[in-house]
C-alpha positions as CSV (number, residue, x, y, z in Angstrom):
1,M,-65.3,20.2,-22.1
2,K,-65.3,23.7,-21.6
3,R,-63.2,26.0,-24.0
4,W,-61.8,29.0,-22.4
5,N,-59.5,31.3,-24.2
6,I,-57.1,33.9,-22.7
7,V,-55.6,37.3,-23.6
8,I,-52.9,39.1,-21.8
9,T,-52.1,42.8,-22.0
10,G,-49.3,44.3,-21.1
11,F,-46.6,41.7,-22.5
12,G,-43.6,42.3,-20.5
13,S,-41.5,40.1,-17.9
14,V,-44.5,39.0,-16.0
15,G,-46.9,38.9,-18.4
16,K,-44.2,36.2,-20.2
17,Q,-44.2,34.5,-17.1
18,V,-47.9,34.1,-17.1
19,A,-47.9,32.2,-20.8
20,R,-45.3,30.2,-19.8
21,L,-47.1,28.6,-16.8
22,L,-50.5,28.7,-18.8
23,D,-48.4,25.9,-21.4
24,K,-47.0,24.2,-18.3
25,R,-50.4,23.7,-16.8
26,H,-52.5,23.1,-20.0
27,A,-52.9,19.3,-19.2
28,Y,-53.8,20.0,-15.2
29,Y,-56.5,22.4,-16.5
30,K,-58.2,19.4,-17.8
31,E,-57.6,17.0,-15.8
32,K,-58.8,19.1,-12.9
33,Y,-61.6,21.3,-14.2
34,K,-62.6,20.1,-17.4
35,A,-61.3,23.3,-18.6
36,D,-59.9,23.7,-22.5
37,V,-57.3,26.7,-20.9
38,R,-55.8,28.1,-24.1
39,L,-53.6,31.7,-25.1
40,V,-55.4,32.9,-28.1
41,G,-53.7,36.6,-27.7
42,V,-51.0,38.5,-26.0
43,A,-50.4,42.8,-26.6
44,R,-48.5,45.4,-25.9
45,S,-48.3,49.5,-26.5
46,A,-46.8,48.6,-30.2
47,G,-49.2,45.8,-31.4
48,G,-50.3,42.1,-30.8
49,C,-49.8,38.6,-31.4
50,F,-53.0,36.3,-31.7
51,H,-54.4,33.0,-33.0
52,P,-58.1,31.6,-32.5
53,D,-57.1,28.6,-31.9
54,G,-54.0,29.3,-29.6
55,L,-50.9,30.3,-30.1
56,S,-47.9,28.2,-29.8
57,V,-44.7,28.9,-27.6
58,P,-42.4,29.5,-30.4
59,Q,-44.6,32.3,-31.6
60,W,-45.4,34.3,-28.2
61,E,-41.9,34.0,-27.9
62,D,-41.0,35.4,-31.2
63,F,-43.6,38.5,-30.3
64,A,-42.1,39.2,-27.4
65,A,-38.5,39.2,-28.8
66,Q,-39.2,41.5,-31.7
67,R,-38.4,45.1,-31.2
68,Q,-40.8,47.1,-29.2
69,I,-41.7,50.5,-32.0
70,T,-42.2,53.7,-30.4
71,E,-44.4,55.3,-32.8
72,S,-48.2,52.6,-33.8
73,S,-51.4,53.1,-34.5
74,F,-52.0,49.6,-32.4
75,D,-55.5,49.7,-31.0
76,G,-55.2,47.3,-27.8
77,A,-58.9,48.0,-27.0
78,A,-60.1,46.6,-30.9
79,F,-57.5,43.9,-30.8
80,L,-59.2,42.8,-27.4
81,S,-62.7,43.3,-29.1
82,D,-62.0,41.0,-31.6
83,S,-60.5,38.5,-30.0
84,N,-63.5,37.2,-28.5
85,A,-61.9,35.8,-25.3
86,D,-63.4,34.7,-22.2
87,I,-60.6,36.1,-20.0
88,L,-58.2,39.1,-19.8
89,I,-55.1,38.9,-17.6
90,E,-53.5,42.8,-17.3
91,A,-49.9,42.8,-16.9
92,G,-49.3,46.3,-17.9
93,P,-47.4,49.2,-16.4
94,T,-49.0,50.4,-13.4
95,D,-50.2,54.2,-14.2
96,I,-51.6,55.5,-11.1
97,Q,-52.3,59.0,-12.8
98,T,-54.8,57.8,-15.2
99,G,-55.2,54.0,-15.0
100,G,-53.3,53.8,-18.7
101,S,-53.9,51.4,-21.0
102,G,-55.2,48.8,-18.2
103,L,-58.3,50.7,-17.0
104,V,-59.2,51.1,-20.9
105,Y,-58.4,47.3,-21.5
106,I,-60.5,46.5,-18.0
107,R,-63.6,48.2,-19.3
108,Q,-63.4,46.8,-22.4
109,A,-63.6,43.3,-21.1
110,F,-66.0,43.7,-18.9
111,V,-68.6,45.4,-21.7
112,Q,-68.1,42.3,-23.9
113,G,-68.8,40.0,-20.9
114,M,-65.3,38.7,-20.3
115,H,-63.4,38.3,-16.9
116,A,-60.6,40.0,-15.9
117,I,-57.7,39.5,-13.7
118,T,-55.3,42.5,-13.1
119,I,-51.7,41.9,-11.8
120,S,-51.1,45.7,-12.5
121,K,-52.7,48.4,-10.3
122,G,-52.6,51.1,-11.6
123,A,-56.5,50.5,-13.0
124,L,-57.6,49.7,-9.9
125,V,-56.0,52.5,-7.8
126,V,-57.9,54.8,-10.1
127,D,-61.3,53.2,-10.3
128,Y,-61.7,49.8,-8.3
129,A,-65.3,51.7,-7.2
130,G,-66.2,51.6,-11.2
131,L,-64.5,48.5,-12.2
132,S,-66.0,46.5,-9.3
133,K,-69.7,48.0,-10.3
134,L,-69.2,47.4,-14.0
135,A,-68.0,43.4,-13.6
136,K,-71.5,43.0,-11.7
137,Q,-73.4,44.6,-13.9
138,N,-72.1,42.4,-16.9
139,N,-72.2,39.3,-14.3
140,V,-68.4,39.2,-14.2
141,M,-65.5,38.8,-12.4
142,L,-62.4,41.3,-11.1
143,K,-59.7,39.5,-9.5
144,I,-57.0,40.7,-8.2
145,S,-54.9,39.1,-5.9
146,G,-51.4,39.9,-8.9
147,A,-51.9,43.7,-7.9
148,T,-52.3,43.3,-3.8
149,A,-49.4,41.8,-2.8
150,A,-49.3,38.9,-5.4
151,A,-47.7,35.6,-3.9
152,L,-48.8,36.7,-0.3
153,P,-52.2,35.9,0.2
154,T,-54.3,39.1,1.2
155,I,-57.3,39.8,-1.1
156,D,-58.5,36.4,-0.4
157,L,-57.6,35.9,3.4
158,L,-59.6,39.3,3.4
159,Q,-62.3,38.4,1.4
160,Y,-63.0,34.6,1.4
161,N,-60.9,33.1,4.3
162,L,-62.5,35.5,6.7
163,A,-65.8,35.9,6.0
164,G,-68.3,35.9,8.5
165,C,-65.9,38.1,11.3
166,E,-65.4,41.3,11.1
167,V,-61.9,42.5,10.0
168,R,-60.5,45.6,12.5
169,A,-57.5,46.5,10.9
170,I,-54.4,44.6,8.9
171,E,-50.6,45.7,8.7
172,G,-48.2,44.1,6.8
173,I,-44.8,44.4,5.2
174,F,-46.2,44.7,1.2
175,T,-43.1,45.8,-0.6
176,G,-40.1,42.7,-0.5
177,T,-38.0,45.4,-2.2
178,T,-38.3,48.0,0.6
179,N,-37.8,45.4,3.0
180,Y,-35.1,44.3,2.0
181,V,-32.9,47.5,1.6
182,L,-34.1,48.5,5.4
183,T,-32.7,44.6,6.2
184,R,-28.9,45.6,4.5
185,M,-28.9,48.7,6.3
186,M,-29.7,47.0,10.2
187,E,-27.7,44.3,9.3
188,D,-25.1,44.8,7.2
189,G,-25.0,48.7,8.0
190,L,-25.3,50.0,4.6
191,S,-26.4,53.3,3.9
192,H,-29.7,53.6,2.1
193,E,-28.0,54.4,-1.2
194,E,-25.5,51.3,-0.9
195,A,-28.7,49.0,-0.4
196,I,-30.4,50.3,-3.0
197,R,-27.5,50.0,-5.5
198,D,-27.0,46.1,-4.0
199,A,-31.1,45.6,-4.5
200,Q,-30.7,46.7,-8.3
201,K,-27.2,44.5,-8.9
202,L,-29.4,41.8,-7.7
203,G,-32.6,42.4,-10.0
204,I,-34.8,43.1,-6.9
205,A,-34.7,47.0,-7.4
206,E,-35.9,48.7,-10.6
207,P,-33.0,51.3,-11.9
208,D,-35.1,53.8,-11.0
209,P,-36.5,52.8,-7.6
210,S,-38.9,55.5,-6.5
211,Y,-41.9,53.5,-6.9
212,D,-40.9,50.8,-4.2
213,I,-38.3,52.9,-2.0
214,D,-40.8,56.0,-1.9
215,G,-42.9,53.8,-0.4
216,W,-46.0,54.3,-3.8
217,D,-46.2,50.4,-4.2
218,T,-47.4,50.3,-0.7
219,A,-49.9,53.1,-0.8
220,C,-51.3,51.2,-3.9
221,K,-51.6,48.4,-2.2
222,V,-53.3,49.6,0.8
223,T,-55.5,52.0,-1.0
224,I,-56.5,49.0,-3.5
225,L,-57.4,46.7,-0.4
226,A,-59.2,48.9,1.5
227,N,-61.8,50.1,-1.1
228,A,-61.9,46.5,-2.2
229,A,-62.2,44.8,1.2
230,F,-63.1,47.5,3.5
231,G,-65.4,49.1,1.1
232,A,-63.9,52.2,1.2
233,S,-63.9,55.2,-0.9
234,L,-60.0,56.1,-0.6
235,Q,-57.7,57.8,-3.3
236,L,-54.1,57.1,-3.0
237,Q,-53.6,60.6,-2.0
238,D,-55.6,60.2,1.0
239,V,-52.7,57.6,2.2
240,P,-50.1,59.6,4.0
241,K,-46.8,57.6,3.2
242,T,-42.7,57.9,4.2
243,S,-40.2,56.8,2.0
244,V,-37.0,54.6,3.2
245,R,-34.4,57.8,1.9
246,D,-35.8,59.5,5.4
247,V,-33.8,56.6,6.9
248,S,-30.0,57.3,7.7
249,T,-27.2,55.7,9.3
250,D,-27.8,57.6,12.5
251,H,-31.0,56.5,12.7
252,I,-29.7,52.9,12.2
253,S,-27.2,53.1,15.1
254,F,-30.3,54.9,17.2
255,W,-33.0,51.6,16.8
256,K,-30.2,49.3,17.3
257,Q,-29.3,50.6,20.8
258,Q,-32.6,50.9,21.9
259,G,-33.5,47.5,20.7
260,K,-35.9,48.3,17.3
261,I,-36.4,46.8,14.0
262,P,-37.4,49.4,11.2
263,K,-40.1,48.4,8.7
264,L,-42.4,50.0,6.2
265,I,-45.8,49.0,7.3
266,G,-48.8,49.8,5.3
267,S,-52.3,49.8,7.7
268,I,-55.5,50.2,7.5
269,R,-57.9,50.5,10.3
270,K,-61.5,51.1,11.2
271,T,-62.8,54.2,13.4
272,D,-65.1,56.3,14.6
273,N,-64.9,58.4,11.4
274,G,-64.4,55.5,9.1
275,I,-61.5,53.6,7.3
276,A,-58.0,55.3,8.1
277,A,-55.1,54.3,5.8
278,S,-51.1,55.1,5.8
279,V,-47.9,53.8,5.2
280,E,-45.4,54.6,7.7
281,L,-41.5,53.5,8.6
282,Q,-42.2,52.2,12.1
283,A,-39.6,50.8,14.7
284,I,-41.1,48.1,15.9
285,D,-39.9,45.9,19.3
286,T,-38.4,42.7,18.9
287,A,-41.5,41.2,20.0
288,H,-43.5,42.2,17.0
289,P,-45.2,39.8,14.7
290,F,-43.0,41.8,11.7
291,A,-39.6,41.6,13.5
292,H,-38.1,38.4,11.9
293,V,-39.4,39.0,8.4
294,T,-36.4,39.8,6.6
295,G,-35.2,40.6,3.4
296,T,-37.8,40.0,0.6
297,T,-40.0,38.8,2.5
298,K,-43.5,39.8,3.0
299,A,-46.4,39.9,6.1
300,I,-49.6,40.4,6.8
301,R,-51.5,40.9,10.4
302,V,-54.8,41.2,10.4
303,E,-57.3,41.5,13.7
304,T,-60.4,40.4,13.6
305,D,-63.8,40.3,16.3
306,V,-64.6,37.1,16.6
307,M,-61.7,34.9,14.7
308,G,-58.6,36.7,16.7
309,D,-55.6,38.1,15.2
310,L,-53.8,35.8,12.3
311,L,-50.3,36.2,11.0
312,V,-49.6,35.3,7.6
313,V,-45.7,35.8,5.8
314,G,-43.8,34.7,3.5
315,G,-44.5,35.0,-0.5
316,K,-41.6,35.6,-3.2
317,S,-41.6,38.8,-5.0
318,D,-40.6,37.9,-8.7
319,P,-42.3,38.0,-12.5
320,V,-42.9,34.2,-11.4
321,A,-44.6,34.7,-8.1
322,A,-46.3,37.2,-9.4
323,A,-48.2,34.9,-12.7
324,A,-49.0,32.6,-10.0
325,A,-50.8,34.6,-8.2
326,A,-52.8,36.1,-11.3
327,L,-53.3,32.2,-12.2
328,K,-54.4,31.3,-8.6
329,D,-57.6,33.7,-10.0
330,L,-57.6,32.1,-12.9
331,E,-58.5,29.0,-11.1
332,H,-61.1,30.7,-9.3
333,I,-62.5,31.3,-11.9
334,I,-62.7,28.1,-14.4
335,S,-63.6,26.2,-11.1
336,R,-66.7,27.8,-10.7
């Protein structure tokens, strides 16, 4: 039976859900894949917790409960190097400017022959091409389901399920928070401020909702998908975007009169001049496939040359769903 040692970096809410699912599925991995999967290390900005034979649930729970220290000399890259793990699961905060510590960890993992599964988007936005090249050079895998709409299958749909055909365009509702806000505005007559506050009370939106509401989250996912699935070389600044804050109650009244429904849609399309991508607030007809995609539900529509058009709707938007998407990637690795 092959032993697989796992390290999780960025041990916050999503990272803890990954750890819980790993513990719950330990026997399942042994039975299905003859794989002894063990969580040997977890780390966050202030420190790490490691045991070569695997961390028990109380051990990582105690570590997670410890108060973070703002000033720390903790060297995450050295921690990762000393772990001798087989797979890194990166679940840290998304830094779209520099890639943050996640970019450092993923590069370190590849250099030492580890596979990497990333849930955070920053490293992929900043340097997907470089990371992909480094993974190939070291004969390891870079898996990104958790960073590309998580429970909604996107990258696997494009790279695996549609292999053998040309994907000409995709469009999607990739951010559940913005879809929830627009749904509440349209169905309940709320202003965008009221809808955002409601989403915050329910834990759907962050205390600072700008990343989702102003289109950054969708733009990040579109950038990553364009580069990973279409071989583009887009930068985040190449993707124009709009914000849900631009929607007023007057807009809502007008769209209701016209029989339209507002959606924040990320799109990627092949053109004569290369790959074009955008994040747009669109008022769609009731006949559009996205018209009945409400609340936090997400969706993707794909146009192909020989397989026709495909539509996938669903996928939860919460830490458990993001963790499950990462562990789907884990199964792809250990089942090779």
